[in-house]
ROKETOR-768237 format. One record per residue: y, x, z of N, C-alpha, C in turn; residue in one letter. Coordinates in steps of 0.1 Angstrom, whole numbers, padded with zeros to 4 digits, always signed. Atoms other than C-alpha are relative to their C-alpha. Example, Ala and Ser with C-alpha at 12.3 -4.5 7.8 and 13.67 -1.06 7.14 Angstrom:
residues 2
-0012+0009+0000-0045+0123+0078+0012+0009+0000a
-0011-0009+0000-0011+0137+0071+0011-0008+0008s
***
This chain:
residues 268
-0007-0006+0012-0394-0266+0372+0014+0003+0003x
-0013-0003-0002-0358-0268+0384+0002+0012+0010x
-0004-0011-0009-0343-0237+0401+0004-0006+0013x
-0005+0005-0012-0337-0242+0438+0015-0002+0000x
-0014+0002-0001-0300-0239+0432+0005-0014-0006x
-0003+0014+0007-0301-0272+0411+0009+0003-0011x
-0010-0003+0011-0280-0255+0384-0008+0004-0013x
+0008-0005+0011-0305-0237+0362-0015-0002+0002x
+0015-0003-0001-0342-0236+0354-0004+0009-0011x
+0004-0011+0009-0361-0210+0336-0014-0004-0007x
+0012+0002+0006-0388-0214+0310-0005+0012-0008x
+0004-0012+0006-0409-0185+0298-0010-0004-0012x
+0008+0002+0012-0424-0185+0262-0010+0012-0001x
+0010-0011+0000-0456-0164+0266-0003+0005-0014x
+0003-0004+0013-0462-0165+0229+0010+0009-0006x
-0011-0008+0006-0428-0151+0219+0005+0011+0009x
-0005-0010-0010-0423-0131+0251+0015-0002+0003x
-0015+0002+0000-0389-0148+0256+0002-0010+0013x
-0004+0008-0011-0373-0164+0287+0012-0009-0003x
-0011+0009+0003-0350-0194+0283+0007-0005+0013x
-0007+0004-0012-0323-0202+0309+0006-0014-0004x
-0003+0014+0004-0317-0240+0308+0010-0006+0009x
-0010+0006-0009-0286-0257+0321-0001-0014+0000x
+0001+0014-0001-0285-0292+0334+0012-0007-0005x
-0012+0007+0006-0263-0318+0318+0006-0008+0011x
-0006+0007-0011-0256-0333+0352+0003+0010+0012x
-0004-0009-0011-0240-0317+0383-0009+0000+0011x
+0008+0001-0012-0265-0329+0407-0015-0004-0006x
+0013+0003+0007-0300-0326+0389-0010-0007+0011x
+0010+0007-0008-0328-0349+0402-0009-0008-0009x
+0010+0008+0008-0352-0375+0389+0009-0006-0011x
-0008+0006+0011-0341-0386+0355+0010+0010-0006x
-0010-0009+0005-0319-0355+0349-0006+0006-0012x
+0004-0005+0013-0320-0338+0315+0004+0015+0000x
-0002-0014+0002-0323-0301+0309-0003+0003-0015x
+0002-0003+0014-0319-0286+0274+0005+0013-0004x
-0004-0013+0005-0318-0253+0256-0004-0001-0014x
+0002+0000+0015-0316-0247+0218+0002+0014-0005x
-0002-0013+0007-0321-0215+0199-0004-0002-0015x
+0002+0003+0013-0326-0210+0162-0014-0004-0004x
+0014+0003+0002-0364-0215+0165-0006-0011+0007x
+0007+0010-0009-0371-0240+0192+0011-0007+0008x
-0008+0008-0009-0355-0268+0212-0009-0003+0012x
+0007+0003-0012-0367-0271+0248+0008-0010+0008x
-0006+0011-0008-0360-0302+0269-0009-0003+0012x
+0007+0004-0012-0370-0309+0305+0006-0013+0004x
-0005+0013-0003-0367-0345+0312-0010-0007+0010x
+0008+0006-0010-0380-0362+0344-0012+0010+0004x
+0010-0010-0004-0400-0329+0352-0009+0003-0011x
+0009-0001+0011-0417-0331+0317+0007+0010-0009x
-0005-0009+0010-0413-0301+0294-0004-0005-0014x
+0001+0004+0014-0408-0311+0258+0005+0011-0009x
-0003-0012+0009-0409-0284+0231-0001-0005-0014x
+0000+0004+0014-0398-0290+0196+0003+0013-0009x
-0001-0012+0008-0405-0261+0173+0006-0004-0014x
-0005+0002+0013-0386-0258+0140-0010+0004-0010x
+0009-0005+0009-0407-0257+0109+0006+0012-0008x
-0005-0013+0006-0406-0226+0086+0011-0003-0010x
-0011+0002+0010-0384-0242+0060+0013-0002+0007x
-0013+0000-0008-0357-0250+0086+0004+0013+0004x
-0004-0014-0004-0359-0215+0099+0005+0008-0012x
-0004-0008+0011-0356-0200+0065+0014-0005-0004x
-0013+0005+0002-0326-0222+0058+0011+0004+0009x
-0009-0005-0009-0309-0213+0089+0002+0016-0001x
-0002-0015+0001-0315-0176+0084+0008+0003-0013x
-0008-0001+0011-0300-0179+0049+0014-0002+0002x
-0013+0004-0003-0269-0196+0063+0007+0010+0008x
-0006-0010-0009-0264-0169+0089+0000+0014-0003x
+0002-0014+0004-0275-0138+0072+0013+0005-0007x
-0012-0005+0006-0245-0116+0063-0003+0003-0016x
+0002-0002+0015-0239-0113+0024+0003+0015-0002x
-0001-0014+0002-0245-0079+0011+0000+0002-0015x
+0000-0003+0014-0239-0063-0023+0008-0009-0009x
-0008+0008+0009-0224-0078-0054-0006-0014-0001x
+0004+0014+0001-0226-0117-0057-0007-0001-0013x
+0007+0003+0012-0249-0132-0083+0010-0004-0010x
-0009+0003+0011-0233-0137-0117+0005-0014+0000x
-0007+0013-0001-0208-0166-0117+0003-0005+0013x
-0003+0003-0014-0206-0166-0079+0013+0007+0005x
-0012-0006-0004-0173-0159-0062-0002+0014+0008x
+0000-0012-0008-0168-0123-0047+0005-0003+0014x
-0004+0001-0013-0162-0118-0011+0015-0001+0001x
-0015+0001+0000-0125-0112-0017+0005-0013-0005x
-0005+0014+0005-0122-0145-0037-0004-0010+0011x
+0003+0011-0010-0141-0164-0010+0010+0001+0013x
-0010-0002-0012-0118-0149+0018+0013-0005-0004x
-0013+0004+0004-0087-0155-0002+0001-0016-0002x
-0001+0015+0001-0095-0191-0011+0000-0007+0013x
+0000+0006-0014-0104-0199+0025+0013+0001+0007x
-0012-0003-0007-0073-0182+0038+0012-0008-0005x
-0011+0008+0006-0050-0200+0013-0001-0014+0005x
+0002+0014-0005-0064-0234+0024+0004-0001+0015x
-0003+0000-0014-0063-0226+0061+0014+0003+0004x
-0014-0004-0003-0030-0209+0063+0010-0012-0003x
-0009+0011+0005-0013-0238+0043-0002-0012+0009x
+0003+0012-0007-0030-0266+0062+0003+0001+0015x
-0001+0000-0014-0029-0253+0098+0011+0009+0005x
-0009-0009-0004-0005-0225+0098-0005+0014+0001x
+0005-0014+0001-0006-0187+0095-0004+0006+0013x
+0003-0006-0012-0004-0177+0130-0011-0007+0009x
+0010+0008-0007-0027-0204+0143-0014+0004-0004x
+0013-0004+0006-0056-0194+0120-0003+0014+0002x
+0005-0014-0003-0075-0164+0133-0010+0006-0011x
+0010-0006+0009-0097-0140+0114-0014-0005+0002x
+0014+0005-0003-0128-0153+0131-0002-0014-0007x
+0002+0013+0007-0122-0188+0116-0001+0001-0014x
+0001-0003+0014-0117-0174+0081-0014+0006-0003x
+0013-0006+0002-0149-0154+0085-0011-0011+0000x
+0009+0011+0000-0168-0185+0096+0000-0009-0011x
-0001+0010+0011-0156-0208+0069-0002+0006-0013x
+0002-0006+0013-0158-0182+0041-0014+0004-0002x
+0014-0004+0001-0193-0172+0048-0001+0015-0002x
+0000-0014+0003-0183-0135+0046+0002+0006+0015x
+0000-0006-0014-0189-0111+0076+0014+0006+0002x
-0012-0006-0003-0160-0097+0095+0002+0014-0005x
+0000-0014+0006-0170-0062+0083+0005+0000-0013x
-0004+0001+0015-0166-0072+0047+0015-0004-0001x
-0014+0004+0000-0133-0089+0055+0009+0012+0002x
-0009-0011-0003-0118-0058+0070-0002+0012-0010x
+0003-0010+0010-0134-0037+0042+0011-0003-0012x
-0009+0004+0011-0112-0057+0016+0014+0000+0006x
-0014+0001-0006-0082-0063+0039+0000+0007+0013x
+0001-0008-0012-0074-0037+0065+0006-0006+0012x
-0006+0007-0011-0055-0061+0087+0003-0015-0004x
-0004+0014+0003-0045-0098+0090+0013-0001-0008x
-0012+0000+0008-0010-0089+0077-0003+0003-0015x
+0004-0003+0014-0026-0075+0045-0006-0013-0006x
+0005+0013+0006-0045-0108+0041+0011-0010-0002x
-0011+0008+0001-0013-0127+0047+0008+0002-0013x
-0007-0004+0011+0004-0108+0020-0008-0003-0013x
+0009+0003+0012-0025-0112-0005+0000-0015-0002x
-0002+0015+0001-0024-0150+0001+0014-0003-0006x
-0014+0003+0005+0014-0150-0005+0000+0004-0015x
-0001-0005+0014+0009-0130-0037-0008-0010-0009x
+0008+0009+0007-0018-0154-0049+0008-0013-0002x
-0008+0013+0001+0004-0185-0042+0012+0003-0009x
-0011-0004+0009+0032-0167-0060-0004-0001-0014x
+0007+0000+0013+0010-0161-0091-0002-0015-0005x
+0003+0013+0004+0000-0197-0091+0012-0008-0003x
-0013+0007+0003+0036-0210-0088+0005+0002-0014x
-0007-0004+0013+0048-0190-0118-0010-0004-0011x
+0010+0006+0010+0016-0200-0138+0004-0014-0003x
-0004+0015+0002+0026-0236-0133+0014+0000-0006x
-0014+0000+0007+0063-0229-0142-0001+0004-0014x
+0002-0005+0014+0052-0210-0173-0005-0011-0009x
+0006+0010+0007+0032-0240-0184+0010-0011-0004x
-0011+0010+0002+0062-0263-0181+0010+0005-0011x
-0008-0006+0009+0083-0238-0200-0006-0001-0015x
+0007+0001+0013+0058-0237-0229+0000-0015-0005x
+0000+0013+0004+0057-0275-0230+0014-0004-0006x
-0013+0004+0004+0095-0278-0233+0007+0012-0007x
-0007-0011+0006+0102-0247-0253+0011-0004-0010x
-0010+0004+0009+0135-0250-0272+0008-0011+0005x
-0007+0011-0006+0148-0278-0250+0003+0002+0014x
-0003-0004-0013+0164-0264-0219+0003-0012+0010x
-0002+0011-0008+0175-0298-0206-0013-0006+0005x
+0013+0006-0003+0141-0313-0208-0008+0010+0008x
+0007-0009-0008+0127-0281-0193+0004-0002+0015x
-0004+0001-0014+0149-0284-0162-0004-0014+0005x
+0005+0012-0005+0141-0321-0159-0016+0000+0002x
+0015-0001-0003+0103-0313-0162-0003+0008+0011x
+0002-0007-0013+0105-0287-0135+0002-0008+0012x
-0003+0008-0011+0123-0310-0112-0010-0011+0003x
+0011+0011-0001+0098-0338-0119-0013+0005+0006x
+0012-0006-0005+0069-0315-0113+0002+0003+0015x
-0002-0002-0014+0084-0305-0079+0000-0013+0008x
+0000+0014-0008+0090-0341-0069-0015-0005+0000x
+0014+0005-0001+0054-0349-0078-0008+0008+0010x
+0006-0008-0009+0042-0320-0057+0003-0004+0015x
-0003+0004-0013+0060-0331-0026-0004-0014+0005x
+0005+0014-0004+0046-0365-0027-0016-0001+0001x
+0013+0000-0001+0011-0354-0026-0005-0001+0015x
+0004+0001-0014-0009-0364+0006-0003+0013+0007x
+0003-0014-0006-0019-0327+0011+0011+0009+0001x
-0011-0008+0001+0016-0315+0009+0004+0004+0015x
-0003-0006-0013+0025-0293+0040+0012+0009+0000x
-0011-0008+0001+0057-0278+0028-0001+0011-0011x
+0000-0012+0010+0067-0249+0005-0007+0012+0008x
+0007-0011-0007+0043-0221+0014+0009+0012+0002x
-0009-0012-0002+0071-0195+0010+0010-0002+0011x
-0009+0003-0011+0094-0213+0033-0007+0000+0013x
+0009+0000-0013+0065-0218+0058-0002+0014+0004x
+0003-0014-0004+0058-0181+0057+0012+0006+0007x
-0013-0005-0006+0095-0172+0063+0002-0006+0013x
-0002+0007-0012+0096-0197+0091-0009+0006+0011x
+0010-0006-0010+0065-0182+0109+0003+0015+0003x
-0004-0013-0002+0079-0147+0106+0015+0003-0001x
-0015+0000+0001+0117-0152+0112+0006+0013+0004x
-0006-0012-0005+0124-0120+0130-0005+0012-0007x
+0006-0012+0007+0103-0097+0109+0003+0001-0014x
-0004-0001+0015+0122-0091+0077-0007+0009-0008x
+0007-0010+0008+0100-0062+0068-0015-0004-0001x
+0014+0004+0002+0067-0082+0069-0002-0001-0016x
+0003+0000+0014+0052-0076+0034-0001-0015-0006x
+0002+0014+0005+0043-0113+0031+0013-0007-0002x
-0013+0006+0001+0079-0124+0038+0008+0006-0012x
-0006-0005+0012+0090-0100+0010-0004-0008-0012x
+0005+0008+0011+0068-0119-0014+0007-0014+0000x
-0006+0013-0001+0084-0152-0002+0015+0001-0005x
-0014-0002+0004+0119-0138-0007+0001+0003-0016x
+0001-0002+0015+0110-0126-0042-0002-0012-0008x
+0003+0013+0007+0097-0159-0051+0014-0009-0002x
-0013+0008+0001+0131-0176-0043+0010+0006-0009x
-0008-0008+0009+0150-0149-0060-0003-0002-0014x
+0005+0003+0013+0130-0153-0091+0003-0014-0005x
-0002+0015+0004+0134-0191-0091+0015-0001-0003x
-0014+0000+0003+0173-0187-0089+0003+0007-0014x
-0003-0007+0013+0172-0162-0118-0005-0008-0012x
+0006+0008+0011+0150-0185-0139+0009-0012-0002x
-0009+0012+0001+0172-0215-0132+0014+0004-0007x
-0013-0005+0006+0203-0194-0142-0002+0002-0015x
+0003-0002+0014+0187-0186-0175+0000-0013-0008x
+0001+0014+0006+0180-0223-0182+0015-0006-0001x
-0014+0005+0000+0217-0232-0173+0008+0008-0009x
-0007-0008+0010+0230-0204-0195-0003-0006-0014x
+0004+0006+0013+0211-0219-0225+0007-0014-0001x
-0006+0013+0001+0227-0252-0216+0015+0001-0002x
-0015-0002+0001+0262-0237-0217+0008-0004+0011x
-0007+0004-0012+0269-0245-0181+0009+0012+0005x
-0009-0010-0005+0299-0227-0166-0005+0006+0013x
+0005-0007-0012+0291-0202-0139-0014-0003+0004x
+0014+0003-0001+0253-0205-0143-0006+0006+0013x
+0005-0006-0012+0246-0181-0114+0002-0008+0012x
-0003+0008-0011+0264-0202-0089-0007-0013+0000x
+0007+0014+0002+0250-0235-0102-0015+0002+0003x
+0014-0002-0003+0215-0220-0101-0003+0000+0015x
+0002-0001-0015+0219-0211-0064+0001-0014+0006x
-0002+0014-0006+0231-0247-0057-0012-0008-0003x
+0012+0009+0002+0201-0263-0075-0011+0006+0008x
+0011-0005-0008+0178-0239-0057+0001-0006+0014x
-0002+0006-0014+0193-0252-0024-0005-0015-0001x
+0005+0014+0000+0186-0288-0036-0015+0001+0001x
+0015-0001+0000+0149-0278-0044-0005+0003+0014x
+0005-0003-0013+0144-0261-0011+0002-0011+0011x
-0002+0011-0009+0160-0290+0007-0009-0012-0002x
+0010+0010+0003+0137-0314-0010-0014+0004+0006x
+0012-0005-0006+0108-0292+0001-0001-0004+0015x
+0000+0002-0014+0118-0296+0037+0001-0014+0005x
-0003+0014-0005+0131-0332+0038-0013-0008-0003x
+0012+0008+0003+0098-0344+0023-0010+0000+0011x
+0009+0000-0012+0081-0334+0055+0004-0010+0010x
-0006+0009-0010+0103-0359+0074+0000-0014-0006x
-0002+0013+0006+0111-0387+0050-0010-0003-0011x
+0008+0004+0012+0090-0406+0024+0009+0002-0013x
-0009-0003+0011+0104-0391-0008-0003-0009-0012x
+0004+0011+0010+0099-0424-0028+0007+0003-0013x
-0008-0002+0012+0127-0415-0053+0004+0014-0002x
-0003-0014+0000+0125-0377-0051+0003+0004-0015x
-0001-0005+0014+0121-0373-0089+0014-0004-0005x
-0012+0005+0005+0151-0395-0098+0012+0008+0008x
-0011-0005-0008+0173-0381-0069+0002+0015-0004x
-0001-0015+0003+0165-0344-0078+0007+0002-0013x
-0006-0002+0014+0173-0348-0115+0014-0005+0000x
-0014+0005+0000+0204-0369-0108+0009+0010+0006x
-0009-0009-0008+0218-0344-0083+0002+0013-0008x
-0002-0012+0008+0210-0314-0105+0009-0002-0013x
-0009+0003+0012+0227-0330-0136+0013-0001+0004x
-0014+0002-0005+0258-0339-0116+0005+0014+0005x
-0004-0013-0006+0259-0305-0099+0002+0009-0011x
-0001-0009+0011+0255-0286-0131+0009-0004-0011x
-0009+0004+0011+0277-0307-0152-0006+0003-0014x
+0006-0003+0012+0252-0305-0179+0006-0008-0012x
-0006+0006+0012+0267-0312-0213+0015+0005-0001x
-0014-0006+0001+0302-0296-0204-0002+0014-0004x
+0002-0013+0006+0299-0266-0226+0012+0009+0006x
-0010-0010-0005+0318-0235-0212+0011+0001-0010x
-0012-0002+0008+0353-0234-0225+0004-0013-0008x
-0002+0012+0008+0351-0269-0239+0012-0008+0006x
***
């Protein structure tokens, strides 16, 4: 059975008209050596010169075909579309492992969407990066809006609620940093990258919203104080990756209150 070279052996399946090239698991095959090849339908093993053939049953074959068959057409009602599956997968992988590290092939494999379908929806990886950033941006402001609704009419409670929520986020085991700062870090020299523009817009909007809250509190120079609080928040995002932010909530709120001199009405 072994090929004279001692590296490969060949097995021909007369029923299916197919030849299998089998690699040895040892560098010097001999008595007791093991040869093995597996394809979607059969596992062939040569051990001690004996050919063992394990056919997969029809149910296993159908299940494997379903898992590997490209998805075509519209998804069944209630099932995520190809775009949604791609985006959800990319959001998780980009955030967990890094944008540049994760390739399109990995996203295709884990989303269950063919590469053709991915490029039909997103014409490049940069387009996918931008779509991920936009989705993260929408999710961030949806969270912010819920906090605003909860503390409507009470700007001080709103500011404390926002800072408390940020402190809670950076203490999560899955926390890997602010996604917008991460994106800007991975594309530092490319100021024109569309995803980086989304990240910059997020930070600018946060400063603007903080300034609105501080204006309602009657704080002097609300624009400058909003920029300073934004620096505190972004600093907390980064430092949480290094230190255990045990008192992040208290420290953030305390620093923001002192920095903003909340309670000192303009002109008082």
